[in-house]
N, C-alpha and C positions, 0 to 999 in steps of 0.2 A: 663237460670239459672239452667238447669238440671245438670250442672257440678259443682254446688255449693251445699254442703250438710249440714244439721243440724247435731248435734251430734246424735240425734235420728236416722236419716236416715243412718248416717255412721255406727252406731251400728247395724242396720238391715243388712246393706251391708256386715258387718264382722261377723254377728251372735254373737255379744257380746252386753253387756248393754251400754247405753249411758255414764254411770259412768266410764266404762273401757275406752271409747274413750276420755273422759275428762282427765282421768289419763295419757293416752298416749300423749295427747296434752301438758298437764302441765309438763310432763317429757321430752318434746322436741322430741318425736319419730315421731309425725305427725305435719306438719306445718298447722297452722290455724290462723284466725284473728277473732276479735270481732266486732260485729255491734255496733252502737251507743247505742242500748238498752242492750248491754252486752252479746249478744248471740254469741256463737262460731260458726264459719262457716269454712268448709273444702272444698278444691277443690277435686273433685272426682279423678283426676289424682294423686294428692298427697297421698290420701288415698290408692288408688290401688297400687302405687309404694311401699308404706309401707307394704301393704298386701303381695305383691310379694316377697319383701325382707325377710319377716318373714315366708313365706311359708303358708300364710292363703289363703285357696281357695276362689275365687271370685264367690259368688252365683249369678246366673242369675235369675231375676224375682222373688225374694223371696217375699212371701206374709206374711203379719203380721197383727195381730189384731189391731184395732183402739186404739190409745193412748188417754188418758184423756188430754183434752186441757185446759190450764189455761192462762188467759190474765191478766197481771199486768199493771195497769194504775197509773202512778205517774210521776210528772215532775222533781223529784229529781233523777238524774242518779245513785247516790250511792245507794239509796234505791232500785231502779229498779235492779241494778246489784246484790245486796245482795239477793233480793227475787228470781230473776230468777235463780241465781246459786244454792241457797239453794233448790229450788224446782226441778231443772233439775237433781241435784245430789241425790234426794230423792229415797228411795227404790221403789217407785211406778212408776218411770220412766215416769213422766209427759212430755207432749210437752208444753213448756212455751214460750210465746212471750210477748212483752211489747208495750205500747203506751205511749207517753209523753204528750198528750193533749186530750181534749175531742173530737175533730174532728177525729183524728186518732183512738181513742177508738171506736167511732161509726162505722167507716169503718171496724175495726177488729172484732167487735161483729157480724156484718153481714157476713163478709168473713170467719173468722177463726172459728166462732160458738163455743166459749168456753163453757166448762161444768161449769167452775167456773171463776168468775171475782174478782180480788183484786183491789179495787178502793180507791184511795186517794181522798176524797171529798173536800179538801181544795186547789183546783187548780183554777187559775184565770178564766178558761173558762168552768168549770164544776159546775153544780148545782146538788149536790149529791142526793138530794131528787128526783129530776126529772129523773135522770139517773136510779135510782132504780125502780121508778114507771114505767118508759117507758119499761125497760127490763122485769119486772114482768107482765106487762099488754099485752105484745105481745105474740100471740100464738107460734111464732117461738122461743122465748127466755124465756118464763115464767118458765121453769125448770132450768135455769141458776142459780147457787148458787152465792151469792154476799157476799164478805167480805169487810167491809168498814174500812178504815184507816184514822185517823186524829190525829193531835197533839192538837187540840183545842176544842174537843167536850166533854161535860159533860154527866152524866148519862141520863139526860132528853133529850138531843139531840140524844144520842144513841138510846133511846127508840123511838124517832120520826123516825129515820132512819129505825129501824126495822118495824115500822108501814108502811113505804113506800116500804118495800120489802127486806131490807138488812137481811141476815141470821145471820151474826155475825159482831160485831164492835170491833175494837182494837184501843187503843191509841198508838201513837208513843212516845218514841222509841219502836220498835217492839220486843216482846218476840218471837224470831224465833221458838224455839221448840214448843211453844204453838200454834203459827200460823200453823205450819206444822201438828200438831195434829188435829186442826180444819179443815184444808183442807181435810185430810184423812177422818175425821168423816163426813163432809158434803157430800163428794163423796161416802160415804158408803163403804170405803175401810178398816175401822177398826170397 
């Protein structure tokens, strides 16, 4: 899979931002596809063919600083795609992946080690309180910030979620600008 790149990796390869890569993809300059979770993926050979055609030097072994990792957990593909795209295109250049169920989310929390988790707690196989409590009680993940999303929670239940470890709670439909502000604030970028 070394020949398949995320927009983040493609940006590093070209020494441009991931937003620039997304713009090039959307304009049809670079061929790409989207994963089920809405993430753009590029074949390395397609990227390098574009770079060669444009006269962009191909950097070998470029070293970059660690990106802030965000995991979006929701079973609604439209919400996932909206959140992933909004965060990937944000000025802070996050690395964003998604999970569509509790099982996949558990694997990704351990493997991807997100700095921040955006969690829809009204999914069939997720008990939001338990997820928050488990993440905050583990030494490996206790510093992970958690934003809870739900269409069905009232203020009392939001307070209960915070007692179990959620940092911020939002009702759906999402106020995207406010969500992006909270993400930056929680990660101490603003």
